[in-house]
C-alpha positions in Angstrom: -6.1 -15.3 -6.9 -6.1 -12.2 -4.7 -9.1 -10.0 -5.0 -9.4 -6.4 -3.7 -12.9 -5.6 -2.6 -13.8 -1.9 -2.6 -16.9 -0.3 -1.0 -16.7 3.4 -1.7 -18.9 6.1 0.0 -19.0 9.8 -0.4 -16.3 10.4 2.2 -15.2 6.9 3.1 -13.7 3.8 1.6 -13.9 0.3 3.0 -11.7 -2.4 1.6 -10.7 -6.1 2.0 -8.0 -8.1 0.3 -9.1 -11.7 0.0 -7.3 -14.8 -1.1 -10.0 -16.4 -3.2 -8.5 -19.9 -3.0 -8.7 -20.1 0.8 -11.2 -17.3 1.2 -9.0 -15.8 3.9 -9.1 -12.1 4.5 -5.4 -11.0 4.2 -6.1 -7.4 5.2 -9.0 -5.0 5.6 -9.4 -1.4 6.5 -11.2 1.9 6.3 -10.4 5.3 4.9 -12.5 8.1 6.6 -13.0 11.8 6.2 -11.9 11.8 2.5 -11.9 15.4 1.3 -11.7 16.8 4.8 -8.5 15.7 6.4 -8.2 11.9 6.3 -7.8 8.9 8.5 -6.7 5.4 7.6 -7.3 2.3 9.7 -5.5 -0.8 8.3 -5.8 -4.3 9.8 -3.4 -6.8 8.2 -4.0 -10.4 9.2 -1.5 -11.6 11.8 -0.1 -8.1 12.4 -0.9 -5.2 14.6 -3.6 -2.7 13.5 -2.2 0.5 11.9 -4.0 3.9 12.4 -2.8 7.1 10.8 -4.0 10.6 10.1 -3.0 11.4 6.6 -4.3 13.9 4.0 -6.9 12.4 1.6 -8.0 15.3 -0.6 -9.8 12.9 -3.0 -10.7 9.2 -3.5 -7.8 8.6 -5.9 -5.4 9.6 -3.0 -7.4 7.3 -0.6 -7.0 4.3 -3.0 -3.3 5.1 -3.4 -2.8 5.0 0.3 -4.7 1.7 0.6 -2.4 0.2 -2.1 0.7 1.5 -0.3 -0.6 0.0 3.0 -1.1 -3.4 1.4 2.4 -3.4 0.0 4.2 -1.7 2.9 7.3 -3.7 4.0 6.2 -3.5 7.7 2.4 -3.8 7.7 1.7 -4.9 4.2 0.5 -8.4 3.1 1.7 -8.6 -0.5 5.0 -7.9 -2.2 3.6 -5.8 -5.1 0.4 -4.7 -6.8 1.0 -7.4 -9.4 -0.4 -9.9 -6.9 -3.8 -8.3 -7.1 -5.6 -10.2 -9.9 -8.9 -8.3 -9.8 -10.9 -5.6 -8.0 -14.6 -6.1 -7.0 -16.6 -2.9 -6.5 -19.8 -2.7 -4.5 -22.3 -0.6 -6.5 -25.6 0.4 -4.8 -27.9 0.8 -7.8 -28.0 -1.0 -11.1 -31.6 0.0 -12.0 -33.1 -2.5 -14.5 -30.0 -2.6 -16.5 -28.0 -5.0 -14.4 -29.2 -8.3 -13.0 -25.8 -9.8 -12.2 -22.2 -8.8 -11.6 -20.6 -7.2 -14.6 -17.1 -6.5 -15.9 -16.6 -2.7 -15.8 -15.7 -0.9 -19.0 -16.5 2.5 -20.4 -19.8 1.5 -21.7 -20.9 -0.1 -18.4 -19.7 2.9 -16.4 -21.9 5.2 -18.6 -24.9 3.0 -17.9 -24.2 3.0 -14.2 -24.0 6.8 -14.3 -27.4 6.9 -15.9 -28.7 5.3 -12.6 -27.3 8.2 -10.5 -30.8 9.8 -10.2 -32.0 6.6 -8.5 -29.2 6.6 -5.9 -27.8 10.2 -5.8 -26.0 9.7 -2.5 -24.4 6.4 -3.4 -23.7 5.7 -7.1 -21.6 8.9 -7.8 -19.4 7.9 -4.9 -19.2 4.3 -6.2 -18.1 5.6 -9.6 -15.4 7.8 -8.1 -13.9 4.8 -6.4 -14.0 2.8 -9.6 -12.3 5.5 -11.6 -9.7 5.9 -8.9 -8.8 2.2 -9.1 -8.8 2.2 -12.9 -6.4 5.2 -12.8 -4.0 3.5 -10.4 -4.4 -0.1 -11.7 -5.2 0.3 -15.4 -4.4 -3.3 -16.3 -6.3 -5.0 -13.5 -9.9 -6.2 -14.4 -12.6 -4.5 -12.4 -16.0 -6.0 -11.6 -19.2 -4.3 -10.4 -21.5 -6.1 -8.0 -24.9 -4.4 -7.6 -27.0 -4.3 -4.4 -30.1 -4.3 -6.6 -29.1 -7.1 -8.9 -30.3 -10.0 -6.7 -33.8 -8.5 -6.7 -34.2 -8.3 -10.5 -35.9 -11.7 -10.4 -38.9 -10.3 -8.6 -42.1 -10.7 -10.6 -44.0 -7.7 -11.9 -46.7 -8.1 -9.2 -44.0 -7.6 -6.6 -42.1 -4.6 -8.0 -44.9 -2.4 -9.5 -46.5 0.3 -7.4 -50.2 1.3 -7.7 -49.3 4.4 -9.7 -50.1 5.4 -13.2 -48.1 2.9 -15.4 -46.7 5.8 -17.4 -44.5 6.7 -14.3 -42.9 3.3 -14.5 -42.3 3.6 -18.2 -41.0 7.2 -18.1 -39.2 7.4 -14.8 -38.6 3.7 -13.9 -40.5 4.1 -10.6 -40.7 0.6 -9.2 -39.5 -1.5 -6.2 -35.8 -2.2 -6.6 -34.8 -3.5 -3.2 -31.4 -3.3 -1.6 -29.0 -5.4 0.5 -29.1 -7.8 -2.4 -25.5 -9.1 -2.0 -26.3 -9.9 1.7 -29.6 -11.6 1.0 -28.0 -13.7 -1.7 -25.0 -14.7 0.5 -27.1 -15.6 3.5 -29.8 -17.5 1.6 -27.1 -19.6 -0.1 -25.2 -20.1 3.1 -28.4 -21.3 4.9 -28.9 -24.0 2.3 -25.2 -25.0 2.6 -25.5 -25.4 6.4 -28.6 -27.5 6.0 -27.0 -29.7 3.3 -29.6 -28.6 0.7 -29.7 -26.8 -2.6 -31.0 -23.2 -2.6 -33.4 -24.2 -5.3 -35.1 -26.6 -2.9 -35.8 -24.0 -0.1 -38.1 -21.2 0.7 -36.1 -18.8 2.8 -36.8 -15.5 4.5 -33.7 -13.5 5.2 -34.0 -10.8 7.9 -31.1 -8.3 7.3 -31.6 -6.3 10.5 -29.2 -3.4 11.1 -29.4 0.4 11.2 -30.6 -0.1 7.7 -32.9 -3.1 7.6 -34.7 -5.2 5.0 -36.4 -8.5 4.6 -36.3 -10.7 1.5 -38.4 -13.7 0.4 -36.0 -16.1 -1.5 -37.9 -18.9 -3.2 -35.9 -21.6 -4.9 -32.8 -19.4 -4.8 -34.3 -16.3 -6.3 -35.6 -13.1 -4.7 -39.4 -12.9 -5.2 -40.1 -9.9 -2.9 -38.2 -7.6 -0.6 -39.2 -4.8 1.9 -37.1 -1.9 0.6 -38.5 -0.2 -2.5 -37.7 2.5 -4.9 -35.3 3.8 -2.3 -34.0 2.3 1.0 -36.6 4.4 2.9 -39.5 1.9 2.3 -40.1 -1.1 4.5 -39.2 -1.8 8.1 -38.9 0.8 10.8 -35.1 1.3 10.8 -32.4 3.1 12.9 -33.4 6.6 11.7 -35.7 5.8 8.7 -39.4 5.7 9.1 -40.1 2.7 6.8 -43.6 2.3 5.5 -46.0 5.3 6.1 -49.1 6.7 4.5 -47.7 9.0 1.8 -50.3 11.7 2.6 -48.4 12.2 5.9 -45.6 13.9 4.0 -47.8 16.7 2.7 -49.5 16.9 6.1 -46.3 17.4 8.1 -45.0 19.9 5.5 -48.1 22.0 6.0 -48.3 21.7 9.8 -44.6 22.4 10.3 -44.3 24.9 7.5 -41.3 23.1 5.9 -40.5 21.9 2.4 -41.1 18.4 1.0 -37.3 18.0 0.9 -37.2 18.8 4.6 -39.9 16.2 5.4 -38.0 13.5 3.5 -34.9 14.5 5.5 -36.9 13.9 8.7 -38.1 10.5 7.4 -34.5 9.5 6.5 -32.5 10.9 9.4 -34.8 11.7 12.4 -37.4 9.0 12.4 -37.4 5.2 13.0 -36.0 3.9 16.2 -34.3 7.2 16.9 -37.5 9.2 16.5 -39.8 6.8 18.4 -37.5 6.4 21.4 -36.2 9.9 21.5 -33.1 8.1 22.9 -30.9 6.4 20.3 -30.8 4.4 17.1 -28.6 1.8 18.7 -30.4 -1.1 20.2 -27.8 -1.6 22.9 -28.7 1.9 24.2 -32.5 1.1 23.9 -32.2 -2.2 25.9 -30.3 -0.4 28.6 -32.9 2.4 28.7 -35.8 0.0 28.7 -34.4 -2.0 31.6 -34.4 1.3 33.6 -38.1 1.8 32.8 -37.8 4.1 29.7 -41.2 3.6 28.1 -40.3 5.1 24.7 -37.3 2.9 24.4 -39.5 -0.2 25.0 -42.1 1.1 22.5 -39.4 1.5 19.8 -38.1 -2.1 20.5 -41.7 -3.5 20.3 -42.5 -1.5 17.1 -39.4 -2.7 15.3 -40.0 -6.4 16.3 -43.7 -6.1 15.3 -42.9 -4.8 11.8 -40.3 -7.6 11.3 -43.0 -10.1 12.2 -45.5 -8.6 9.7 -43.1 -8.9 6.8 -42.1 -12.5 7.7 -45.8 -13.4 7.8 -46.5 -11.7 4.5 -43.6 -13.4 2.8 -44.5 -16.8 4.1 -47.9 -16.2 2.4 -46.3 -15.0 -0.8 -44.1 -18.2 -1.1 -47.0 -20.4 0.2 -44.8 -21.6 3.0 -41.3 -21.1 4.4 -38.5 -23.6 5.3 -35.9 -21.2 6.8 -35.8 -17.9 8.6 -32.3 -16.4 8.8 -31.3 -13.5 10.9 -28.3 -11.4 9.8 -26.5 -8.0 10.0 -25.7 -6.0 13.2 -29.0 -6.5 15.0 -29.9 -9.9 13.5 -26.6 -11.4 14.4 -26.0 -9.8 17.8 -29.4 -9.2 19.5 -30.9 -12.3 21.0 -33.7 -10.1 22.6 -35.0 -8.9 19.2 -34.7 -12.5 17.8 -36.7 -13.8 20.7 -39.3 -11.0 20.3 -39.8 -11.9 16.6 -39.8 -15.7 17.1 -42.4 -15.4 19.9 -45.0 -14.5 17.2 -44.1 -17.4 14.8 -45.3 -20.5 16.6 -48.1 -20.8 14.0 -45.5 -21.6 11.4 -44.3 -24.6 13.4 -41.1 -23.1 14.7 -40.0 -22.5 18.2 -37.0 -20.7 19.7 -34.5 -22.6 21.8 -33.4 -20.0 24.4 -30.1 -21.7 25.0 -29.2 -21.8 21.3 -30.4 -18.2 20.9 -27.9 -16.9 23.5 -25.3 -16.1 20.8 -23.7 -13.2 19.1 -22.0 -13.0 15.7 -21.8 -16.8 15.0 -23.5 -19.2 12.7 -26.1 -21.2 14.7 -29.5 -22.8 14.4 -31.6 -21.3 17.1 -34.9 -23.1 16.7 -35.7 -26.3 18.5 -34.8 -29.6 16.9 -38.4 -30.5 16.2 -39.3 -27.2 14.6 -40.8 -27.5 11.1 -39.3 -24.1 10.1 -35.5 -23.8 10.9 -34.5 -20.4 12.4 -30.8 -19.6 12.3 -28.3 -16.8 12.7 -25.9 -16.3 9.8 -23.3 -13.5 9.9 -23.4 -11.8 6.5 -20.2 -11.5 4.5 -20.9 -9.1 1.6 -17.2 -8.7 0.8 -16.7 -12.4 0.4 -19.8 -12.6 -1.8 -18.4 -9.7 -4.0 -15.0 -11.5 -4.2 -16.7 -14.8 -5.3 -18.7 -13.0 -8.0 -15.6 -11.2 -9.1 -13.5 -14.3 -9.4 -16.3 -16.1 -11.3 -16.4 -13.4 -13.9 -12.7 -12.8 -14.3 -11.9 -16.5 -14.6 
């Protein structure tokens, strides 16, 4: 079965065509600047990359161009659209309505739209992509896979805030968590590598990228995670502040004479590693700057590492122990310095970093010493494959 995986943003669209039998990526690509001018980058397996500037006034046109690229006689990978058996869509927010992947129909799409207030930058774009695909492939089954679904197993003590309970009942204010597809994939893959069942492990997944979150996975289920009502809560991130005293928001607004909306914009786009370092949100830039004596760059690196350690410690406590610590996403997979910083705090758990094993980027590897009680490993995330797997399971 060939599954098309779509990840639709407000002005972009990422895609992969996956053969579910071999789990081989037949083609992948990216549509950018949708609604502005348009750029398509198409990477067919075994063929040269194709880049083209082409008008994309809307997402329907972008999807149409993707389908043409996949079936093109020169750089396509399938003979016709009839070879696509299903489409899996990444959807950011499913609220409390969805705790698993779901076949998309009119009723489900209406319920997803009701979650738009919870993810105003993401869900409307996701819906646009879904509707574009439905228009162009009306007879192909569509499946929605939700970033929040994996975290719907969190207990009430983990997802409720210390706010008047009526706000939860009226406005659904609670911790939802994100990166669920990644946390699910990595925790399952960790068990597979160790030859164990997810149900027999306590795993802490560190999804460390420009957006970052940590998840406590006990017996295969999410029991706590660092992101909350929105992706702003939790770790210090690329440009997001992460956890702060909420009174700071009003204090900054008053001192800077700006609106609450403006403060939230600062917390989302001008804070985190970027704000602390005054240099960059990219850790490659920070390491280079720190090596030249840039104090702020080093501070940002240290703060980030420290907050990761705090969450790992708290989740080890929540689960009454931990068997596996898995690093994933851009920083987690590719930054041995950050991994070494974090692991340097964790000897009390009975785990020790092997510096030789840790000298890796973007590959599956156990990086703890052979005698460590807690296994530390690097596992590249593969959200597209996870979406394809869930799509196939539902469609079959």
